[in-house]
C-alpha positions in Angstrom: 147.8 257.7 124.1 147.6 254.5 126.1 144.9 252.0 125.4 141.9 252.1 127.7 139.5 249.3 128.4 136.8 251.9 129.2 137.2 253.7 125.9 137.6 250.6 123.8 134.5 249.1 125.5 132.2 252.1 124.9 133.4 252.3 121.3 133.0 248.5 120.7 129.4 248.8 119.3 128.4 251.2 116.6 125.1 251.4 114.7 125.5 252.7 111.1 122.0 252.8 109.6 120.8 249.2 109.4 124.3 247.9 110.0 125.6 247.1 113.6 129.2 246.6 114.2 129.6 245.0 117.6 133.0 243.6 118.7 131.3 241.8 121.6 128.3 240.5 119.5 129.8 237.0 119.0 130.8 235.0 122.1 134.1 233.8 120.7 135.0 237.3 119.3 134.0 238.9 122.6 136.2 236.4 124.5 139.2 237.2 122.2 138.5 240.9 122.6 138.6 240.6 126.4 141.9 238.6 126.2 143.4 241.3 124.1 142.6 243.7 126.9 144.3 241.6 129.5 141.3 239.7 130.8 140.5 236.0 130.8 137.6 236.1 128.3 135.4 233.8 130.4 131.7 233.6 129.7 131.1 235.6 132.9 133.4 238.3 131.7 131.7 238.4 128.3 128.3 238.9 130.0 129.7 241.5 132.3 131.4 243.5 129.5 128.1 243.6 127.6 126.1 244.6 130.6 128.4 247.3 131.8 128.7 248.7 128.2 124.9 248.8 128.0 124.8 250.9 131.3 127.8 253.1 130.6 127.0 254.4 127.1 123.7 256.1 128.1 125.4 257.3 131.4 128.2 258.9 129.5 125.7 260.5 127.1 123.9 262.0 130.1 120.8 259.9 129.5 120.9 258.1 132.9 122.4 258.9 136.2 125.2 257.1 138.2 122.7 254.7 139.8 122.9 252.8 136.5 126.5 251.8 137.5 125.7 250.9 141.1 125.9 247.1 140.6 129.5 247.4 139.7 130.4 250.0 142.4 128.8 247.7 144.9 131.0 244.8 143.8 134.2 246.7 144.6 135.7 246.3 148.0 139.1 246.8 149.6 140.4 244.2 152.0 143.3 244.4 154.4 146.1 241.9 154.1 148.5 241.6 157.0 152.1 240.5 156.5 155.4 240.7 158.4 156.1 244.3 157.3 152.6 245.8 157.9 149.3 246.0 156.1 148.4 246.3 152.4 145.0 247.1 151.0 144.0 244.8 148.1 141.0 244.9 145.7 138.4 242.3 146.5 136.0 242.4 143.5 133.1 240.1 142.8 134.3 237.9 139.9 131.1 238.3 138.0 131.5 242.1 138.0 135.3 242.3 137.4 135.2 243.8 134.0 132.7 246.5 135.0 134.6 247.2 138.2 137.8 247.8 136.2 135.9 250.1 133.8 134.3 252.0 136.6 137.7 252.6 138.2 139.0 253.9 134.9 136.0 256.2 134.6 136.5 257.5 138.2 140.1 258.3 137.4 139.0 260.5 134.5 136.8 262.8 136.6 138.4 266.1 137.7 137.8 269.8 138.5 137.4 270.6 134.8 134.8 267.9 134.4 135.0 264.4 132.9 137.9 263.6 130.5 135.7 260.9 128.8 132.8 262.1 126.7 130.9 261.6 123.5 132.3 263.0 120.3 130.7 266.4 119.7 129.8 265.5 116.0 126.0 265.0 115.9 126.4 262.0 113.5 129.1 260.2 115.5 128.7 257.6 118.2 132.3 257.4 119.3 133.6 258.5 122.7 136.9 260.1 123.4 139.3 260.6 126.3 140.5 264.2 126.4 144.1 264.3 127.4 144.6 268.0 126.5 145.6 270.4 129.2 142.5 272.5 128.8 140.2 269.5 128.6 138.6 271.1 125.6 138.8 268.4 122.9 135.5 268.0 121.0 136.0 265.3 118.5 137.2 261.7 118.7 139.0 262.3 115.4 140.1 265.6 114.0 140.6 263.9 110.6 136.9 262.8 110.3 134.5 264.6 112.7 136.6 267.7 113.3 137.2 268.4 109.6 133.5 267.8 108.8 132.4 270.2 111.5 134.9 272.9 110.3 133.8 272.4 106.7 130.2 272.8 107.7 130.9 276.0 109.6 133.0 277.4 106.7 130.2 276.6 104.2 127.6 278.2 106.4 129.7 281.4 106.8 130.4 281.6 103.0 126.7 281.1 102.3 125.7 283.9 104.7 128.4 286.1 103.3 127.2 285.6 99.8 123.7 286.6 100.5 123.1 290.2 100.5 
């Protein structure tokens, strides 16, 4: 699976009880994180990454509507560039919204007839998101080794408990 700025961004902050693991929490670490993802890591990009993450996570969980992402969609434009061989369309994105615009483009590419390919992990106690690359678009867990196994073990335990009562 290829790396995704969108997936990495929405999975960059996890709250585990009183502990918060935030890869963008510290300015220097956030800048390094952005550079690892092919960006400059400027203070404007750090601020934009945090802001778009704060809008995307509740949107992807179905807690807000697409209007939460409008600031980034509004910053995306195509501009015509003429040259000797014809015309090309180039992205013309407001620099202060460049991270969010790139992430919104990734999100849009993951929408299809079978629904969105990016979604929250189905495990109730998990905060991760996943990109479903399966043909049927039916993947439920971000990790079969952790969330999938726990869910299957719970179902097995519930069936064996019901089967033993009688």
